[in-house]
Structures are given as C-alpha cells and as structure tokens.
PAKE-790910 format. One line per field, with one value per atom (N, C-alpha, C, O, CB): x, y, z; residue in one letter. Coordinates in steps of 0.05 Angstrom, whole numbers. Glycine has a CB too. Layout:
! PAKE-790910
xx	[X_...]
yy	[Y_...]
zz	[Z_...]
residuo	[A_...]
***
This chain:
! PAKE-790910
xx	[-147_-127_-122_-100_-136_-144_-141_-126_-110_-168_-132_-119_-89_-73_-132_-82_-54_-40_-18_-51_-52_-41_-38_-19_-57_-57_-56_-33_-19_-82_-30_-9_18_37_-14_21_47_43_39_60_44_38_55_47_40_80_98_93_106_127_74_67_56_37_47_68_58_50_38_79_57_51_41_51_76_21_11_8_-3_-17_19_15_-10_-12_40_-28_-53_-53_-54_-78_-51_-51_-80_-97_-39_-85_-112_-112_-93_-126_-135_-138_-154_-179_-153_-141_-153_-171_-186_-132_-171_-187_-215_-232_-174_-221_-248_-258_-243_-248_-284_-297_-292_-287_-327_-292_-288_-260_-257_-292_-240_-213_-210_-197_-193_-223_-222_-238_-230_-234_-261_-278_-265_-267_-305_-253_-240_-217_-213_-229_-202_-180_-191_-179_-164_-213_-225_-233_-229_-249_-245_-253_-228_-228_-270_-208_-184_-171_-162_-164_-170_-158_-174_-161_-158_-200_-216_-212_-214_-245_-206_-202_-173_-169_-209_-154_-126_-118_-103_-110_-126_-117_-126_-112_-128_-148_-158_-140_-141_-186_-124_-105_-76_-57_-109_-72_-45_-29_-4_-30_-42_-28_-33_-56_-37_-12_-14_-15_-1_11_-32_-35_-27_-30_-64_-16_-8_-19_-16_23_-30_-40_-17_2_-60_-19_-1_-18_-33_18_-17_-34_-24_0_-34_-43_-37_-45_-53_-51_-43_-51_-33_-43_-51_-7_12_36_40_21_51_74_94_103_88_101_122_112_127_130_87_75_75_81_46_69_69_97_102_57_116_144_154_166_162_150_159_147_161_153_121_107_115_120_77_116_122_152_158_117_170_198_203_217_215_191_194_183_195_181_160_147_163_164_119_175_191_215_226_199_224_248_242_260_258_217_208_209_210_180_208_207_179_161_226_175_150_126_106_145_129_108_94_104_121_71_56_41_39_36_31_16_-12_-17_30_-31_-58_-66_-62_-78_-77_-86_-117_-130_-77_-127_-156_-166_-150_-165_-192_-204_-207_-222_-231_-193_-197_-185_-169_-183_-193_-182_-152_-137_-197_-143_-115_-98_-76_-111_-107_-91_-90_-70_-102_-112_-112_-94_-78_-141_-95_-79_-49_-33_-86_-42_-14_-5_15_-8_-21_-15_12_25_-36_21_48_70_89_53_67_87_86_107_81_62_59_71_85_29_66_77_108_121_66_118_147_160_181_154_149_161_159_178_146_138_135_155_167_107_160_180_208_224_179_214_240_244_265_243_223_225_229_245_199_215_218_247_258_197_257_284_305_323_291_301_320_318_339_313_295_291_305_317_260_302_315_345_358_305_356_385_396_418_392_382_392_392_400_374]
yy	[-95_-87_-110_-117_-62_-122_-144_-168_-180_-153_-174_-196_-190_-208_-201_-166_-158_-162_-172_-128_-153_-155_-185_-192_-140_-201_-230_-244_-260_-244_-236_-248_-240_-256_-242_-213_-202_-185_-161_-185_-198_-183_-159_-141_-202_-159_-137_-112_-91_-145_-113_-90_-67_-71_-98_-44_-20_2_22_-10_-1_19_5_-16_37_17_6_28_50_-8_23_41_31_8_41_50_43_54_78_54_36_43_49_32_20_74_82_103_116_94_104_124_147_145_111_168_191_207_225_210_200_215_204_216_214_181_171_170_166_142_173_173_148_148_178_125_99_98_88_76_108_108_124_115_119_147_164_151_151_192_139_126_102_98_118_85_61_69_56_44_90_98_108_102_120_123_133_110_112_151_89_66_52_46_46_48_35_52_42_31_79_97_97_99_126_93_93_67_67_97_45_19_16_2_-4_28_23_27_9_42_47_50_27_20_76_14_-8_-32_-49_-15_-34_-57_-48_-63_-71_-22_-12_-7_-11_-31_2_7_36_46_-12_50_77_73_56_95_88_85_111_133_78_107_129_123_101_133_143_139_139_154_160_121_121_122_104_95_144_148_130_125_177_122_103_115_100_77_141_153_145_141_183_143_136_121_119_162_110_93_107_95_84_131_145_151_149_171_157_162_137_138_173_115_89_82_75_66_85_78_95_85_82_121_139_131_129_168_127_121_95_94_121_74_48_46_35_26_57_57_73_64_68_96_113_98_98_140_86_72_47_40_63_34_9_15_-3_-4_40_47_47_45_74_48_47_18_-1_60_15_-12_-20_-3_-13_-46_-58_-48_-39_-52_-51_-40_-62_-85_-21_-55_-72_-55_-31_-90_-67_-53_-64_-88_-54_-46_-53_-39_-15_-44_-55_-43_-42_-62_-60_-18_-15_-23_-24_15_-27_-36_-12_7_-50_-13_8_-2_-21_35_10_3_8_-6_18_30_37_16_10_64_5_-15_-41_-55_-21_-47_-71_-66_-84_-77_-43_-36_-37_-47_-9_-28_-26_-50_-48_0_-71_-92_-105_-111_-114_-109_-121_-103_-113_-126_-77_-58_-59_-60_-29_-59_-60_-85_-85_-58_-108_-133_-133_-141_-157_-123_-122_-105_-112_-112_-81_-63_-76_-73_-36_-90_-103_-125_-128_-114_-140_-161_-150_-161_-179_-128_-115_-105_-108_-92_-93_-83_-106_-104_-67_-128_-152_-164_-172_-173_-164_-175_-157_-168_-176_-131_-113_-118_-118_-84_-123_-128_-154_-155_-129_-174_-200_-198_-210_-222_-183_-179_-165_-171_-164_-145_-130_-148_-139_-105]
zz	[138_157_177_183_172_186_205_193_206_216_168_154_151_155_127_143_141_168_169_131_189_216_224_238_236_217_223_208_219_217_183_166_175_176_137_180_188_213_211_164_237_262_267_281_284_257_262_245_249_258_227_210_228_243_188_225_239_220_228_258_194_173_148_141_167_136_111_90_96_115_67_44_29_22_25_25_12_-17_-21_28_-36_-64_-72_-71_-82_-80_-86_-109_-113_-61_-123_-144_-132_-129_-169_-126_-113_-132_-123_-102_-158_-177_-179_-192_-204_-165_-165_-137_-118_-178_-134_-108_-92_-68_-111_-106_-92_-80_-58_-112_-94_-83_-57_-38_-104_-57_-33_-11_12_-39_-18_2_14_38_-10_-2_8_27_48_-15_19_37_63_84_23_63_88_106_130_81_95_112_123_147_95_107_116_138_158_93_134_153_180_201_142_179_203_219_244_197_206_219_229_249_200_216_221_251_261_205_264_292_310_330_304_304_321_320_337_314_298_296_298_293_269_305_310_285_285_327_264_238_230_230_216_223_211_180_169_219_167_138_124_134_131_100_82_54_45_82_41_14_-6_-3_6_-26_-49_-73_-79_-49_-88_-111_-135_-138_-120_-151_-173_-200_-218_-168_-203_-229_-252_-274_-226_-247_-269_-257_-233_-283_-276_-269_-250_-230_-294_-257_-241_-213_-194_-254_-210_-183_-166_-143_-186_-179_-165_-156_-133_-182_-175_-168_-145_-126_-193_-147_-125_-98_-78_-132_-99_-74_-61_-37_-79_-77_-67_-58_-37_-87_-74_-66_-41_-23_-89_-39_-14_10_32_-18_7_29_37_60_21_17_23_40_52_-3_40_57_86_103_49_93_121_132_116_125_158_169_177_180_194_179_187_171_181_216_144_126_111_108_107_100_83_63_67_98_41_21_19_22_-6_14_9_-17_-20_33_-36_-61_-60_-57_-85_-64_-65_-92_-111_-58_-95_-120_-138_-132_-115_-161_-181_-208_-208_-173_-229_-255_-256_-268_-278_-242_-243_-229_-238_-229_-206_-193_-209_-209_-165_-223_-240_-264_-271_-250_-276_-299_-292_-309_-310_-268_-260_-242_-229_-246_-241_-222_-226_-206_-225_-251_-255_-243_-231_-285_-247_-235_-205_-192_-245_-194_-164_-153_-133_-157_-166_-157_-159_-140_-173_-182_-185_-164_-153_-213_-159_-139_-111_-95_-139_-105_-79_-76_-54_-76_-97_-96_-92_-77_-121_-106_-103_-75_-63_-123_-64_-36_-17_2_-29_-22_-4_-7_13_-12_-31_-36_-21_-9_-66_-22_-8_22_36_-14_32_61_69_91_68_53_60_59_76_40_41_39_63_72_13_73_96_120_142_101]
residuo	[M_M_M_M_M_E_E_E_E_E_L_L_L_L_L_L_L_L_L_L_K_K_K_K_K_Q_Q_Q_Q_Q_I_I_I_I_I_V_V_V_V_V_P_P_P_P_P_E_E_E_E_E_V_V_V_V_V_T_T_T_T_T_R_R_R_R_R_A_A_A_A_A_G_G_G_G_G_V_V_V_V_V_L_L_L_L_L_R_R_R_R_R_D_D_D_D_D_A_A_A_A_A_T_T_T_T_T_I_I_I_I_I_T_T_T_T_T_A_A_A_A_A_G_G_G_G_G_T_T_T_T_T_G_G_G_G_G_Q_Q_Q_Q_Q_F_F_F_F_F_A_A_A_A_A_V_V_V_V_V_I_I_I_I_I_Q_Q_Q_Q_Q_S_S_S_S_S_V_V_V_V_V_A_A_A_A_A_P_P_P_P_P_S_S_S_S_S_V_V_V_V_V_G_G_G_G_G_I_I_I_I_I_D_D_D_D_D_V_V_V_V_V_S_S_S_S_S_P_P_P_P_P_I_I_I_I_I_N_N_N_N_N_V_V_V_V_V_R_R_R_R_R_D_D_D_D_D_T_T_T_T_T_S_S_S_S_S_E_E_E_E_E_I_I_I_I_I_E_E_E_E_E_R_R_R_R_R_G_G_G_G_G_V_V_V_V_V_V_V_V_V_V_A_A_A_A_A_F_F_F_F_F_A_A_A_A_A_R_R_R_R_R_L_L_L_L_L_T_T_T_T_T_N_N_N_N_N_T_T_T_T_T_G_G_G_G_G_L_L_L_L_L_I_I_I_I_I_A_A_A_A_A_T_T_T_T_T_A_A_A_A_A_S_S_S_S_S_A_A_A_A_A_A_A_A_A_A_T_T_T_T_T_V_V_V_V_V_F_F_F_F_F_H_H_H_H_H_R_R_R_R_R_D_D_D_D_D_L_L_L_L_L_I_I_I_I_I_I_I_I_I_I_A_A_A_A_A_L_L_L_L_L_S_S_S_S_S_L_L_L_L_L_L_L_L_L_L_A_A_A_A_A_R_R_R_R_R_A_A_A_A_A_D_D_D_D_D_E_E_E_E_E_V_V_V_V_V_I_I_I_I_I_E_E_E_E_E]
***
C-alpha cells in the first residue's frame, strides 16, 4: 500500500485482486485492508475466480477516479495475469484519452 501511494500519490482507492476461495487470498486482503487507512486508501476486493469475474471487477473499478490495482499472490492471479495486464492497460488508455 505504501509503495502504491509513493508511486501514485493521488491514489485514494485500490482494487485488490484476490482469490477468495483460498485462505491466503482472504488473509492477504485482510492485511491490506488493515493497512490501507494509514495511507489514505480505501480498498475493494476484486475476485479472480474466472475471466468474466475479473473483467467485470476491473472494468467497474476502472470507472472510478484515483484508483490503483493490487494483485495478491495466488495461482489464479498468475494464471490470469495477461488478462489483468490487458484490462489495466485499457483502463489506463481510457484515462489518458479523457
């Protein structure tokens, strides 16, 4: 969270890509959620169980302002990394055009 805030100081919201079906995904989100207020960031979970869930979550989150994404460590985020990167780049391109 601190690194995200240092890189992009205007970030006030972070979407946390996590696999809620595994204990580690829930635990990582809980830690991120507990640290977030100290750096002035609100966090929202984005589940990564399947492609459509990732697309819906990232696209909806990208419509907000001053946002960033955090990917937690899981097999699902690694498996879907190309999709996550592509959606992030599209969201960034839309932001630059506006």
